[in-house]
C-alpha positions as a LaTeX table, in Angstrom:
\begin{tabular}{lrrr}
\hline
Residue & $x$ (\AA) & $y$ (\AA) & $z$ (\AA) \\
\hline
Met1 & 0.00 & 0.00 & 0.00 \\
Ala2 & 1.35 & 3.46 & $-0.93$ \\
Lys3 & 2.00 & 5.90 & 1.90 \\
Arg4 & 0.08 & 9.16 & 1.95 \\
Pro5 & 2.34 & 12.20 & 1.97 \\
Asn6 & 2.36 & 14.08 & 5.25 \\
Ala7 & 0.27 & 17.29 & 4.99 \\
Ala8 & 1.86 & 18.84 & 8.08 \\
Pro9 & 4.72 & 20.61 & 6.19 \\
Ala10 & 2.24 & 22.23 & 3.81 \\
Arg11 & 0.04 & 23.42 & 6.70 \\
Ser12 & 2.99 & 24.74 & 8.68 \\
Gly13 & 4.27 & 26.55 & 5.58 \\
Leu14 & 0.87 & 28.19 & 5.11 \\
Ala15 & 0.75 & 29.15 & 8.79 \\
Leu16 & 4.25 & 30.65 & 8.56 \\
Gly17 & 3.22 & 32.60 & 5.48 \\
Leu18 & 0.18 & 34.01 & 7.22 \\
Val19 & 2.28 & 35.03 & 10.23 \\
Leu20 & 4.82 & 36.74 & 7.96 \\
Ala21 & 2.03 & 38.56 & 6.12 \\
Gly22 & 0.60 & 39.74 & 9.43 \\
Leu23 & 4.01 & 40.97 & 10.59 \\
Ala24 & 4.56 & 42.79 & 7.29 \\
Ser25 & 1.25 & 44.62 & 7.70 \\
Leu26 & 2.14 & 45.57 & 11.29 \\
Ala27 & 5.47 & 46.98 & 10.18 \\
Gly28 & 3.81 & 50.34 & 9.51 \\
Ala29 & 3.55 & 52.52 & 6.46 \\
Glu30 & 4.09 & 51.20 & 2.98 \\
Ser31 & 6.37 & 53.06 & 0.59 \\
Gly32 & 5.00 & 54.39 & $-2.67$ \\
Thr33 & 5.88 & 56.52 & $-5.65$ \\
Val34 & 3.73 & 59.19 & $-7.29$ \\
Leu35 & 3.12 & 58.08 & $-10.90$ \\
Lys36 & 2.08 & 61.48 & $-12.26$ \\
Ala37 & 1.86 & 64.99 & $-10.83$ \\
Thr38 & $-1.08$ & 65.05 & $-8.47$ \\
Glu39 & $-2.65$ & 67.09 & $-5.71$ \\
Leu40 & $-2.31$ & 66.30 & $-2.01$ \\
Arg41 & $-5.74$ & 66.91 & $-0.49$ \\
Ala42 & $-6.85$ & 67.53 & 3.09 \\
Glu43 & $-9.50$ & 64.78 & 2.97 \\
Pro44 & $-10.20$ & 61.74 & 0.76 \\
Gln45 & $-12.54$ & 63.74 & $-1.51$ \\
Ala46 & $-12.07$ & 65.43 & $-4.88$ \\
Ser47 & $-13.65$ & 68.59 & $-3.45$ \\
Ala48 & $-11.29$ & 68.80 & $-0.44$ \\
Asp49 & $-8.76$ & 71.61 & $-0.07$ \\
Val50 & $-5.48$ & 71.16 & $-1.94$ \\
Leu51 & $-2.58$ & 71.14 & 0.52 \\
Ala52 & 0.27 & 70.75 & $-1.98$ \\
Lys53 & 1.18 & 69.55 & $-5.46$ \\
Leu54 & 3.17 & 66.32 & $-5.62$ \\
Ala55 & 5.59 & 65.79 & $-8.49$ \\
Ala56 & 5.82 & 62.61 & $-10.54$ \\
Lys57 & 8.33 & 60.10 & $-9.12$ \\
Glu58 & 8.13 & 61.68 & $-5.65$ \\
Ser59 & 8.41 & 59.13 & $-2.84$ \\
Val60 & 5.68 & 58.95 & $-0.20$ \\
Glu61 & 4.72 & 56.70 & 2.69 \\
Ile62 & 1.21 & 55.24 & 2.39 \\
Thr63 & $-0.32$ & 55.33 & 5.85 \\
Ala64 & $-4.00$ & 54.58 & 5.17 \\
Arg65 & $-6.44$ & 53.56 & 2.47 \\
Gln66 & $-10.04$ & 54.66 & 2.13 \\
Gly67 & $-11.92$ & 53.71 & $-1.02$ \\
Ala68 & $-10.09$ & 55.14 & $-4.03$ \\
Trp69 & $-7.86$ & 57.29 & $-1.82$ \\
Ala70 & $-4.58$ & 56.73 & $-0.02$ \\
Gly71 & $-3.44$ & 58.64 & 3.04 \\
Val72 & 0.20 & 59.60 & 2.47 \\
Thr73 & 3.06 & 61.41 & 4.15 \\
Thr74 & 5.59 & 63.16 & 1.91 \\
Gly75 & 9.34 & 63.23 & 2.41 \\
Ser76 & 8.96 & 66.71 & 3.95 \\
Gly77 & 6.51 & 65.32 & 6.52 \\
Gln78 & 3.32 & 66.78 & 5.06 \\
Ser79 & 0.29 & 64.45 & 5.31 \\
Gly80 & $-2.82$ & 64.28 & 3.15 \\
Trp81 & $-4.74$ & 62.21 & 0.64 \\
Val82 & $-4.15$ & 61.31 & $-3.02$ \\
Arg83 & $-5.99$ & 59.06 & $-5.44$ \\
Ile84 & $-4.66$ & 55.50 & $-5.27$ \\
Leu85 & $-4.47$ & 55.29 & $-9.07$ \\
Asn86 & $-1.80$ & 58.02 & $-9.00$ \\
Leu87 & 0.50 & 55.86 & $-6.86$ \\
Arg88 & 2.69 & 52.81 & $-7.31$ \\
Thr89 & 3.20 & 50.83 & $-4.16$ \\
Gly90 & 6.64 & 49.64 & $-3.14$ \\
Ser91 & 9.80 & 50.60 & $-4.95$ \\
Gly92 & 8.59 & 49.35 & $-8.33$ \\
Glu93 & 11.52 & 46.92 & $-8.39$ \\
Ala94 & 11.25 & 43.17 & $-8.32$ \\
Ser95 & 10.36 & 41.79 & $-4.92$ \\
Gln96 & 13.17 & 40.53 & $-2.71$ \\
Gly97 & 10.99 & 37.59 & $-1.68$ \\
Gly98 & 10.12 & 36.51 & 1.85 \\
Gly99 & 7.13 & 38.02 & 3.60 \\
Gln100 & 6.95 & 41.06 & 1.30 \\
Ala101 & 5.80 & 39.01 & $-1.72$ \\
Leu102 & 3.23 & 37.17 & 0.35 \\
Ala103 & 2.02 & 40.38 & 1.99 \\
Ser104 & 1.54 & 41.95 & $-1.45$ \\
Val105 & $-0.85$ & 39.13 & $-2.35$ \\
Phe106 & $-3.07$ & 40.09 & 0.59 \\
Arg107 & $-2.89$ & 43.81 & $-0.25$ \\
Thr108 & $-3.43$ & 43.68 & $-4.01$ \\
Gly109 & $-4.15$ & 40.10 & $-5.04$ \\
Ser110 & $-0.84$ & 39.84 & $-6.90$ \\
Thr111 & 2.87 & 39.58 & $-6.22$ \\
Ser112 & 3.62 & 41.68 & $-9.29$ \\
Ala113 & 5.21 & 45.09 & $-8.78$ \\
Asp114 & 2.74 & 46.35 & $-11.42$ \\
Ala115 & $-0.29$ & 45.72 & $-9.21$ \\
Ser116 & $-0.50$ & 48.96 & $-7.28$ \\
Thr117 & $-4.14$ & 49.26 & $-6.28$ \\
Gly118 & $-5.71$ & 45.83 & $-6.24$ \\
Val119 & $-8.17$ & 46.97 & $-8.89$ \\
Lys120 & $-8.52$ & 44.22 & $-11.43$ \\
Gly121 & $-10.19$ & 44.41 & $-14.81$ \\
Leu122 & $-11.02$ & 41.95 & $-17.53$ \\
Gly123 & $-8.09$ & 40.37 & $-19.30$ \\
Ala124 & $-7.93$ & 39.26 & $-22.92$ \\
Glu125 & $-8.76$ & 35.66 & $-21.96$ \\
Asp126 & $-11.80$ & 36.82 & $-19.95$ \\
Leu127 & $-13.08$ & 38.67 & $-23.00$ \\
Arg128 & $-12.50$ & 35.68 & $-25.28$ \\
Arg129 & $-14.52$ & 33.43 & $-22.95$ \\
Ala130 & $-17.34$ & 35.96 & $-22.50$ \\
Tyr131 & $-20.81$ & 35.18 & $-23.79$ \\
Pro132 & $-24.09$ & 37.10 & $-23.64$ \\
Asn133 & $-26.55$ & 36.35 & $-20.86$ \\
Thr134 & $-29.74$ & 36.27 & $-22.92$ \\
Ser135 & $-32.05$ & 35.91 & $-19.92$ \\
Glu136 & $-30.64$ & 39.08 & $-18.32$ \\
Ala137 & $-30.84$ & 40.93 & $-21.65$ \\
Ala138 & $-34.50$ & 39.89 & $-21.92$ \\
Arg139 & $-35.15$ & 41.34 & $-18.45$ \\
Leu140 & $-34.21$ & 44.78 & $-19.78$ \\
Thr141 & $-37.65$ & 44.98 & $-21.39$ \\
Glu142 & $-39.06$ & 45.31 & $-17.85$ \\
Phe143 & $-37.41$ & 48.72 & $-17.64$ \\
Ala144 & $-38.61$ & 50.01 & $-21.00$ \\
Ala145 & $-41.07$ & 52.90 & $-20.96$ \\
Arg146 & $-44.28$ & 52.57 & $-22.90$ \\
Pro147 & $-44.31$ & 54.96 & $-25.88$ \\
Asp148 & $-47.32$ & 56.94 & $-24.51$ \\
Asp149 & $-45.63$ & 57.36 & $-21.10$ \\
Ala150 & $-42.40$ & 58.51 & $-22.75$ \\
Arg151 & $-44.26$ & 61.09 & $-24.91$ \\
Ser152 & $-46.17$ & 62.37 & $-21.88$ \\
His153 & $-43.04$ & 62.74 & $-19.77$ \\
Ala154 & $-41.14$ & 64.43 & $-22.62$ \\
Ser155 & $-44.02$ & 66.87 & $-23.14$ \\
Gln156 & $-44.06$ & 67.73 & $-19.42$ \\
Met157 & $-40.33$ & 68.51 & $-19.63$ \\
Gly158 & $-40.78$ & 70.72 & $-22.71$ \\
Leu159 & $-39.12$ & 68.29 & $-25.12$ \\
Gln160 & $-40.26$ & 68.02 & $-28.70$ \\
Ala161 & $-40.07$ & 65.07 & $-31.09$ \\
Arg162 & $-37.62$ & 65.36 & $-33.97$ \\
Gln163 & $-37.08$ & 63.03 & $-36.87$ \\
Val164 & $-33.42$ & 62.00 & $-37.19$ \\
Ser165 & $-32.05$ & 60.09 & $-40.17$ \\
Tyr166 & $-29.85$ & 57.09 & $-39.58$ \\
Leu167 & $-26.23$ & 57.43 & $-40.59$ \\
Glu168 & $-25.20$ & 55.53 & $-43.67$ \\
Ser169 & $-23.63$ & 52.22 & $-42.70$ \\
Arg170 & $-20.06$ & 51.80 & $-43.93$ \\
Lys171 & $-17.98$ & 48.70 & $-43.46$ \\
Ser172 & $-14.45$ & 49.50 & $-42.41$ \\
Ser173 & $-11.50$ & 48.03 & $-44.30$ \\
Arg174 & $-10.43$ & 46.35 & $-41.06$ \\
Asn175 & $-13.66$ & 44.30 & $-40.95$ \\
Arg176 & $-13.18$ & 43.21 & $-44.56$ \\
Arg177 & $-9.61$ & 42.10 & $-43.93$ \\
Ser178 & $-10.53$ & 39.92 & $-40.94$ \\
Arg179 & $-13.10$ & 37.88 & $-42.90$ \\
\hline
\end{tabular}
């Protein structure tokens, strides 16, 4: 009978990784670099007072995160808020390994130095595998206004009907080449 491999080393490795990630997060502020010139604001809001202008490539310490905003402290000691998308976390260099790489997985979902905000979009493979959800598209009819209701509402708002011609359909040369 074949022996089952011992799962204890795998579990202890995972436990060690979680401990290292926890210690990395307790270590304090995270370093970052301003990607493009941006404004340092008093609060995490676009309407907040501008405290200073930060130059591209300026180093900052990220001290907090709130939605799309990061609380930062500049090299001169000034604190405020900037949009997370205007920052790159870490030094931008390849990770040195250890707890830092594992901690970055918990912060952003990736060990890549390119993942600075944890915001993920659709990749090329996701788009290739996509398909329409016909039942959800059919539900859109529930939200359609009846023509009489639409005319009544438009009239109440002072809108008038206008006849608009459709644009002539032209096939691009790119579409012809791909066929």
